C-alpha positions, 0 to 999 in steps of 0.5 A, spaced: 436 212 213 438 205 216 445 207 214 445 213 219 441 210 224 446 204 226 452 209 226 448 213 231 446 208 235 453 205 236 455 212 238 450 213 243 452 206 246 459 208 247 457 214 251 456 213 258 449 215 261 452 218 267 459 220 265 463 222 271 466 229 271 473 231 271 476 237 275 483 240 276 483 241 283 490 245 283 487 252 284 481 250 288 480 250 296 478 244 300 471 246 301 470 247 293 473 240 292 468 237 298 462 241 295 463 238 288 464 231 290 458 232 295 454 235 289 456 230 283 456 224 288 462 222 284 467 226 281 474 224 278 479 229 281 486 231 278 492 234 281 500 234 280 504 228 284 508 231 290 514 227 288 514 229 281 509 235 279 509 234 272 506 227 273 498 228 273 494 224 278 487 222 277 482 218 281 475 217 282 472 220 289 465 219 292 460 222 296 459 216 300 458 208 299 452 208 295 456 210 289 461 204 290 460 197 287 457 192 291 464 189 294 466 196 296 465 201 301 467 209 302 474 210 306 477 217 307 482 219 303 486 226 302 488 230 296 492 236 296 488 243 295 490 250 294 489 251 302 490 244 305 495 239 303 491 234 306 483 235 304 479 230 306 475 226 301 472 219 300 474 214 295 471 207 294 475 201 297 474 194 296 473 189 302 479 186 304 484 192 300 489 196 304 
């Protein structure tokens, strides 16, 4: 029984309790993306690079500053969606970062 408990405990510790969902937003509308971020609070969004469409871009987007670390704040950012090349979302930025 002890042989089973230790590996199971290690597996549970390796899995984050509040895992962030990743969304491929290439075929989503701006309103869909914004609704996902608002609903989830935090979401990892994936889209293809404008300069090299074969390169995927991933980043963490948030509904507001409460989802950022203690030395960070939510700032406006944009992501490309099916209907809007500059869909407005928020991303955490550390104080003093540009």
